[in-house]
N, C-alpha and C positions, 0 to 999 in steps of 0.2 A: 649785838653786839657794838652794830657799827656808831650808836651816839656815844660809846665810851671812848673812841679814838680821841676825838681833841679836846677834853679835861685831863687823860693820860699825856700824850702829845705837851700839853701847857706845865703840867705836873714836872714833866721831864725838862722841860725848857729852865722851870724857874731852879729848879735843881743844881743844874750845869751852871746857870749865871749867877747861884749861890757860891758855890763850888771855884768856879773861873775867878771870882770878884776874890773870893778869900786867898785863892791857891796864885792870884796874879797880881793881885794888891795888894794882899795882907789886911782886904777893909771888909768889914760885915756888910751883908746889901741889908741893909737897914732905910727902907727907901724914907719913910720918916724924917731919921738922924739927915740924909742925905740934901733932902730939900729943906731941913729944916737949915744946916751949914750954909746950902747954898745961898739963900734968901739974906741971912742972917751978917754973913763975913765973906761979900763978894772977896775972891782975891783970884789969884793964877793959878796957884797952888789947889784952888777947886774947878778945874777943867776937866778933869774925871766927872766930877760931880755934873757938872751944866753935860758930858758929853751922855752918861749914863741919862741923868733925865729928858734929855732928845731922845733918845733914843726911845727910852717909855710913850712919848707927844707920838712921836715918826710914828714908833709898831699900832698905837692905835689910829691915829691918823689911816694911815696903809689896810688896818683893818677894815674901817670904815669906809673905804674907798671899795676896796676889794669884794666886802661879803657887807654891806648896809644892812641885811637881813639879822645881822649879829646885832643891832642896837635898833631893832623897832619892840619897844617897852615900852609904858607908863606906868607913870607912880599915881596910886587913885590917894595922894595925903595930901590935906590942906601944904602950902607951900613953908607954913609957919612949923611945921613937923620937920621937915622936912630939911630945913634950914637948922632949927633945933638938933637934930640926929646928927647933922653934919658935926656942929659946933660940937657935943658932948663926946663923938668920934675925936674930935681935935684935942679937947682936954683930957679923955682919958690916956691919949697915947702919950701925950706930955708926962701926967701922971704915970702910967705905967713904963718913964724910958722907952716906949716902943708900943709899935704895931702889932695889932695879931699877929698878923701874917709874918712879922720880923722876929716877934719871940719863937711861933711856931716853927716857922723854916730854919733862921739862924738861932737862934738858942739853942731850941734842941737839939740842933743837929752836933753842936762844942757842948754839949751835955751841961747846961746852963742850969742852975736851979731857980735863979730867980728867973729864967724865959719857964722854967718848969712851971713853978708856983702860977706864974702871968697865964701860961697857956690852959691852964684849969682853971683858973677864976673868970679867963675870958668866955669859956665855952659853958662852964654853968651859969654865967649871967645872960649869956644869950639862951639856953633853957629854960632858966625862968622869966625870960621877958617874953618866949612865947608860948609859955603857959598864963603867964599875965595876960597877955593879947586875947590869948583863946577865951580866955572867961570872962573878959571883956567885951566881945565882937560880938 
C-alpha cells in the first residue's frame, strides 16, 4: 500500500490546483494553452501564466534536488524516435485543442462533451499503439 501514496498525493494536488485556478482566477489549467499563449503573446497580463510555468519548472527542479532517484531512468529508443514522438504529441495537442491531461482533468470536470470525446480517443489510440508495438516487438 505504501507505493500508492505518492501518486495519490500527486492526483490530489493536480485536482486542488485545477480547482484553485478555476475558482480563483476563472481560468482553466490547460498547460499547453498556458504555454502557447505565454510564448506567442508576451504581455503583462500573462504574469499569472509566467508564474504558473515557473512553479511547474521550479517544482520539478526542487524534486530533482530532493529526490534525484525519481529521475533515474533511461529511454531505450533512438533519438529520432523520441523527437518524432514529441513532435507528434505537439501536433496532436494543437489539433485536439489541448493535451490529454487538460481534457481528462479539466475538461471532464467541466462536463465538456468535446473533452469526453478527446479523452476516449486518446485512450483508444494509446491502447492501439501498445497493441501494435506488442505485435512488432
